[in-house]
LOBABA-815602 format. One record per residue: residue in three letters; x, y, z of N, C-alpha, C, O in turn. Coordinates in pm, whole numbers, plus 50000, padded with zeros to 5 digits. Example, Ala and Ser with C-alpha at 12.3 -4.5 7.8 and 13.67 -1.06 7.14 Angstrom:
2
ala513194943150780512304955050780513204967050780514244966850846 ser512854977550708513674989450714512905000350787513415011450804 
This chain:
263
met500834988050000500005000050000500865012450000501965012450056 ile500385023249938501065035949940500315045950027500915052650111 glu499005046950007498265057250079496815052750101496145048550007 asp496345053750224494945050950257494515061250361494675059050481 lys493985072550315493645083450405492445080150494492295085850602 thr491585070850448490385067750525490675057750637490065058450744 gly491585048550613491875038150711490785027750725490795020250822 thr489845027050630488735017550639488925005450550488134996050556 val489965005350467490204994250374491274985050432492304989650479 ser491024972050428492004962350478492084950450384491134947350311 met493234943750386493434931750305492904919750382493314917150495 gln491974912450320491394900750383492174887950352492364879450439 ser492634886750228493344874650190494204877250068494004886949995 glu495174868250047495974868749925496314854549882496644845949964 val496244852349751496664839849691497654843249580497314850249485 val498874838149593499944841449498500414828449435500764818949504 arg500424828349301500894816649227502084820949142501944828849049 ile503244815549175504474819149107504964807249027505174796449082 his505134809148897505604798548809507044801548770507334812148713 val507954792248800509374794248775509804785448658509684773248663 ser510304791848552510864784648439512364787148435512924792648530 lys513024783348328514484783848323515014798148332515924800948410 his514444807148253514934820848250513854831148285514074843148267 met512714826648335511604835748358510774831248477510614819348503 ile510254841148549509314838748658508054846748627508134858548595 lys506894840248637505624847348621504814845548748504634834448797 ala504324856548802503554856348926502154861948902501984872048834 asp501164855148957499764859548950499284860849094499114850849165 cys499064873249138498774876249278497344881549289496994891549227 ser496524874849367495124878649384494864882549529495114874749620 phe494344894849550494104900149684492634903949699492044909649608 val492054900649813490694904949845490794916249948491344914450057 phe490254927849911490234939450000488804942650039487874940849960 glu488624947250163487294950550213487294964750267488164968650345 asn486304972450225486124985950278485044985550385483894982350357 ala485404988850508484464988350621483825001850648483245003850755 gly483905011050554483365024350576482715030050452482275022550365 pro482645043350443482015049850328482875048450203484035044250209 ala482285052150088482995051549961484305059349967484365070050028 cys485355053949905486655060449908487515055549792487215045249730 thr488555062849763489545058849663490875057249733491335066249804 val491495045749712492745042349779493865041249675493685035549568 arg494995046749710496185045549626496905032649665497455031749775 met496915022749576497535009949604498835008649526498945013349413 gly499815002149588501085000049520501604986049541501464980349649 phe502204980349437502824967249445504334969249443504844975749352 pro505074963849542506504966749553507354959849447507064948649406 asp508384966749405509334961749306510704966749347510824974949438 gln511734961849280513084966449305513594974349185513214971549071 val514434984249210515004992049101515934983349020516764976149076 ser515794983848888516654976348799517824985348758517744992548659 met518894984748836520004994048816520694992748681520985003048619 pro520984980448631521704979748504520944986048387521564990948292 met519624985848393518824991048282518175004348316517375009348237 his518505010248431517865022648472518315034248383519505036948372 asp517385040948322517695051948232516875064148272515695064948236 pro517445073648346516675085148393516165094148281515275102248302 gln516735092648161516265100648049514915095647996514225102847925 lys514565083248031513305077547983512265077348095511335085448094 his512415068448189511465067448300512075058648407513065051748384 ile511465058848524511895050048632511585035748591510505032948537 arg512505026848615512335013148570512545003548686513565004148755 gly511574994648707511724984348808512334971848748512744971748632 ser512374961248827512974948748780511984940248700512404931048630 phe510674943348709509694935448637509824937748487509984949148442 leu509744926948410509714928148265508344932648217508234939448114 ser507304928848289505944933148256505124933248383505434926348479 phe504054941248383503194942448501501794946448456501624955148371 ser500784939848515499384943248490498634943748623498904935948714 ala497684953048632496824954248750495374952948705494964959048606 leu494594945048778493184943148747492374944548875492824940748983 val491164950048862490224950948973488914944548930488294948748832 asp488504934249003487304926548969487314922248823486294922748755 gly488484918048776488624912648641488854922748532489074918948417 lys488814935648564489014945948462490374952548480490744956548591 lys491114953748370492444959648377492354974548407491504981548352 ile493234979348494493284993648527494694998848501495634991048485 lys494815011848495496105018148469496995017348593496515017848706 ser498285016148569499265016648678500455024748631500715025848511 glu501185030248725502385037848693503505033848787503265029548900 val504735035448740505895032248821506365044848891506655054948827 ile506425044349024506885055849101507995051349195508085039549230 glu508835060549235509995057649317509775063149458509225074049475 asp510215055449559510065060449696511395060949771511445064749888 asn512485057049701513825057949760513965050149889514765053749976 asp513205039349902513245031250023514345020650009514065008650004 val515565025350002516695016349977516915006750092517284995250070 glu516685011250215516935002850331516074990350331516484979950384 asn514894991150272513994979650266514184971250141513374962450112 arg515224974050066515614966249949514614967149835514614958549747 phe513774977149834513004980049716512794995049712512715001549816 gly512705000449594512565014849582511595019049475511565030649435 val510775009549427509845012149317508485006149351508394995049405 trp507425013549318506065008549334505355008949198505575018249120 his504524998949171503594999349058502265003649119501594995649185 ala501885016149097500785022349172499535024249087499615027348968 ser498375022449151497085024249087496105030049188496285028549309 asn495065036749137493975041649221492815031649214492365027949106 val492325027449332491225017849338490085024049418490275028349532 thr488895024549358487735030849421486795020249479486445010449413 phe486405022349605485485013249675484175020549702484165032449731 gly483075013149693481805018349738481635016249888482535010849953 asp480515020449942480245018350084480315003350117479624995250055 asn481144999750216481234985950265481394975850151480794965150153 glu482204979350056482374970949937483694963249942484704968149994 ser483664951049887484874943049871485274942449725484414942749637 lys486554941749701487054940849563488204930849557488924928849655 val488354924749441489474915749415490484923049327490154927149215 val491684924649377492754931249303493774920749261494264913049344 arg494084920349131495104911049081496274918849025496104928648952 asn497464914449061498694919849004499454908248940499724898149005 ile499784909748812500454899348737501754905048682501764915748622 tyr502854897948703504124903248655505054892048612504904880548653 thr506034895548529507114886548492508424892948533508564905148531 val509384884448570510664889448618511704878648594511364866848588 arg512964882448581514034872748569514374866948707514264874048807 pro514764854248715515254848948843516444857048892517274861448812 gly516534859049023517674865849079518864856349091518734844349068 ile520014861949127521214854049151521774858149287521914869949316 ala522074848149371522564851049506523744841749538523744830249495 pro524754846749612525864838149652525444828649763524694832449853 val525924816249757525654806549862526944801649927526904794950030 ser528094805049868529394802349927530414811049853530034819049769 glu531694809449885532714817549820532804814849670533184823749594 lys532474802849626532644799149486531354794849419531374791049301 ala530254795349488529004790349431527894800749443527864808749537 tyr526994800449346525854809549341524604801149314524704789249284 ala523464807449324522214800549293521194810549241521254822449271 lys520264805449163519134813749122518204815549242518214807549335 ser517404826149237516544828849353515174833849311515004839749203 val514214831449398512844836849387512584844549515512794839549625 tyr512104856949500511874865449617510484871349608510094877149506 tyr509704869949718508374876049723508224883749854508424878249962 ile507874896449842507774905349958506384904250020505374906249952 leu506344901150149505084900650225504934912450320503804916350351 lys506034918050365506004927750475505174940250444504654946550536 thr505054943950316504314956150284502824954950315502134965050326 ala502314942550329500894940850362500574945950502499414948750533 ala501594947350586501364952350722500914966850722500354971550821 ser501164974050612500794988250608499284990450607498835001750624 trp498494979850587497044981350590496504982450731495334985750750 gly497324979850830496934982450969496224971051038495984971751159 lys495874960650965495214949051025495894936350975496454936350866 pro495834925551053496414912951006495704907950881494504910050864 val496464901450793495874894850677495284881650726495984873250782 lys493984879850704493294868250762493794855050705493914845250779 gln494094854750576494534842150516495414844850396495164854150319 gly496454836550381497324838050266497894824650222498194816050304 asp498044823050091498654811150033499584815649921499174822849830 ile500834811449929501814814449825502324801249770502904793149842 tyr502094799249640502514787049573503644790349476503484798949390 val504774783649489505894785449398506124772249325506564762549386 thr505814771949195505904759649116507094760449021507234770048945 phe507934750349026509124749448940508834739848825508574728048848 asp508874744848700508644735648590509934727848560510964730048622 arg509844718748464510964709748437512134716548367513234711048362 leu511924728448314513034736148259513854742448371515074744048359 ala513184745948480513884751748595514584741148678515754742648713 ile513864730348709514404719148786513924706348718512744702948726 pro514824699048651514424687548569513744676348647512834669848594 thr514164673948771513594662748846512634667948953512554680048978 ala511914658849014510964662749119511704668849237512844665049267 leu511044678149304511644684149423511784673249530510834665949559 lys512954672349588513204661749686513144666549829512494660549913 val513844677749856513974682449994513884697549995514384704249904 val513244702750096513274717150120514024719250250513544715250356 leu515184725250242516034727050359515744740450424515304749850357 asp516004741450554515734754150621516844764250594517864760950535 lys516624776550640517504787650605518894786450665519794793950627 asn519094777150759520404775450820521224764550752522304760950799 ser520724759250641521354747650580522054750750448522294741650369 asn522384763450422523024766850295524294758850272524524753750162 glu525124757650376526394750650360526164735950327526814730450238 glu525234729550400524934715650373524344713850234524604703950166 trp523544723550192522904722850061523944721749951523704714849852 asn525074728349965526104727849863526704714049847527314711149745 lys526534705449946527084691949940526064682049883526414670549855 his524844686349865523794677449819523454680449673524104688549608 ser522424673849625521994675749488521544690149466520844695749550 pro521934696149353521464709849324519984710549293519434721449276 gln519304698849286517854699149266517124703349392515954707249387 asn517794702649504517174706649630517034721849637517664729149561 ile516214726349730515914740549744516204744949886515944737649982 val516754756749898516904763150029515834773950041515674781949949 trp515114774150152514104784550170514444793350289515084788950385 met514014805850281514144815150391512794821850413512174826550317 gly512374822250534511074827850568510644822250701511204812350748 lys509664828550764509254824250898508404811750894508594802550974 gly507454811250801506554799850795507184788350719507744790350612 glu507084776150774507674764450708506784759850594505584757750614 pro507334758150473506514754350358506284739350349506944731450418 arg505354735450262505114721550228505484719450082505314728349999 val505994707650051506264704149912505094696049860504754685549916 glu504464700949753503294694449694503614691949546503354700649462 gly504164680349515504584677649378505774686449341506834685249401 arg505594695049243506634704249200506424718249257507004728049208 thr505594719049359505214731949416505644732949562505514723449639 val506164744749599506444747949738505324757149786505114767849729 his504614753249891503414760249936503634766250074503884759050171 phe503534779450083503564786650210502134790750243501414795650155 ala501704788950367500354792750408500414799750543501254796650627 phe499504809350563499454816250692498034821150719497234822450627 thr497734823950846496474829850887496754840850988497684839951068 asn495914851350983495984862451080497424867351100497934867751212 leu498044871050991499444874950993499604889950970499054895550876 thr500374896351058500864909951033502334908150993503194907151080 pro502614907650863503944903350818505044913550847504824925650845 thr506224908150874507434916050890508434911350785508134902550705 glu509614917350786510644913550690511004898750704511384892450606 asp510904893250825511224879250846510274869850773510594858150752 asp509094874850736508114866650667508304866550515507714858250446 asp509114875750463509354876150319509914862650273510704856450343 ile509494858350156509844845050106511024846150010511014854049916 phe512034837950036513244837949954513644823449931513924816150026 leu513674819249805514024805649769515284805549684515404813349590 leu516214796749715517414794649637517344781049569516944771149631 tyr517724780549441517664768049366518694768649252519244779249223 asp518934757449189519804756549072521194762349100521554772849047 arg521954755349183523294759949221524204760549099524164751749013 met525044771149091525934773348978527314777549028527444783249137 asn528354774548948529674779948979529824793748917528904798648852 ala530964800148936531144813948892531034815248740530434824848691 ile531594805748665531534806448518530104805048470529654812448382 gln529374795548527527964793848490527154806348523526264810248448 thr527464812348637526754824448679526984835848581526054843148548 phe528224837448535528544848048440527754846148311527204855648256 gly527714833648263526964830948141525484833448158524834839148070 tyr524934829148273523514831148297523164845948308522114850248262 ser524054853748368523804868248382523684874648245522854883548225 gly524514870148150524424875548014523104872147949522494880647883 ile522644859647969521344855647914520224863847976519304868147907 ser520294865948108519244873448177519174887848129518094893248107 leu520344894048114520364907848068519824908847926519094918147892 gly520194899047843519664898847706518164897247703517484903347621 thr517634888947795516184887147804515484900147836514444903247778 gln516044907947930515434920547968515464930447852514484937347826 val516604931147782516714940147666515674936347561515024945047503 leu515534923147536514564918447437513154922747474512434927947389 phe512744920547600511404924047643511154939047631510094943247586 glu512134946947671511924961347673511884967347533511434978647515 asn512354959747434512334964847296511294958147209511214960847089 leu510494949347268509384943447194508324954047166508134963047248 pro507614953147054506464961947032505454960447145505324949647202 ser504744971047176503844971047292502764960247281502374954547382 his502274957447157501214947347145501724933347177500954924947223 leu503024930747153503584917747186503814916547336503604905847394 arg504234927647401504394927347546503054924847613502984917347711 arg501994931047561500664928747619500224914347602499594908747691 lys500554908347488500164894547462500874885047559500254875847611 ile502174887347583502934878947674502394880047815502344870047888 asn501994892147855501554894347992500034893848008499504897948111 lys499334888847905497884888347911497434878948021497854867348023 pro496584883448115496144874748224495154864548177494454866548078 asn495094853348250494044843648224492714849448266492674859348339 ser491624843348221490294848648254490014848048402489244856148455 ser490644838448471490474837348616491734831248674492464824348604 pro491994833748801493194828048862493184812848856492124806548869 ser494354806948835494474792348829494084786148963494344791949069 thr493474774548958493104767749082493974755549106493744748049200 ser494984753549022495864742049037497254746249076497724756849036 asn497924737849155499294740549193500294735049095501474738349101 glu499834726749002500724719848911500874727748781499944734748741 pro502044726648713502244733548586501404727548476501454732148362 
């Protein structure tokens, strides 16, 4: 959230489905908001990180997302990228939209985006791809989120074999000695492995930074990391130079959120 002058709107639930492929991550995030007061318009924002390598102040502020769409009750609405300089919280960009509520009205807000997998060090000589989802910003609504489910599904291009083990955040060193098909997770809530999906669930949560979800997978050495970084940068350049109608086609939302955890 960016601004709620009335203080009557709260997030009731969120369902996030993240699909991880070899060079791309697509997330479909569905939120139910409830207005407990008179009609109002709320400024809503979805957090992103500044994309420094591609940041061009002569054009516009640019986040790390390759594409982003916002929908309210199934209808696409306009969004803009704004900067808040919140460097300490590891994000400094919001995808912001105005959402209008009637008296005591509930609305479903969907945010859909694509992004490249991140890269993080796991030892002096090894790196891994990463998936990061921010939960802490939901606390700005002033009330606990009653229910949340975050599903992270790895397709066979991302991880060829079935997920075997999900190790806790203190097991990075041990993870380097095991199969790179395994995953290291960081976050407060312990996830479940459901086929090729890692499922985080919570109830009545006022999230903090400790609740943010961070997954490490696909361990690489330094040479592999350098090559992958080049592919990732090329992917971003390609997306940003596609004609607008092709970008819209790639980021076109499904008619309704998926109800399956499987790819």
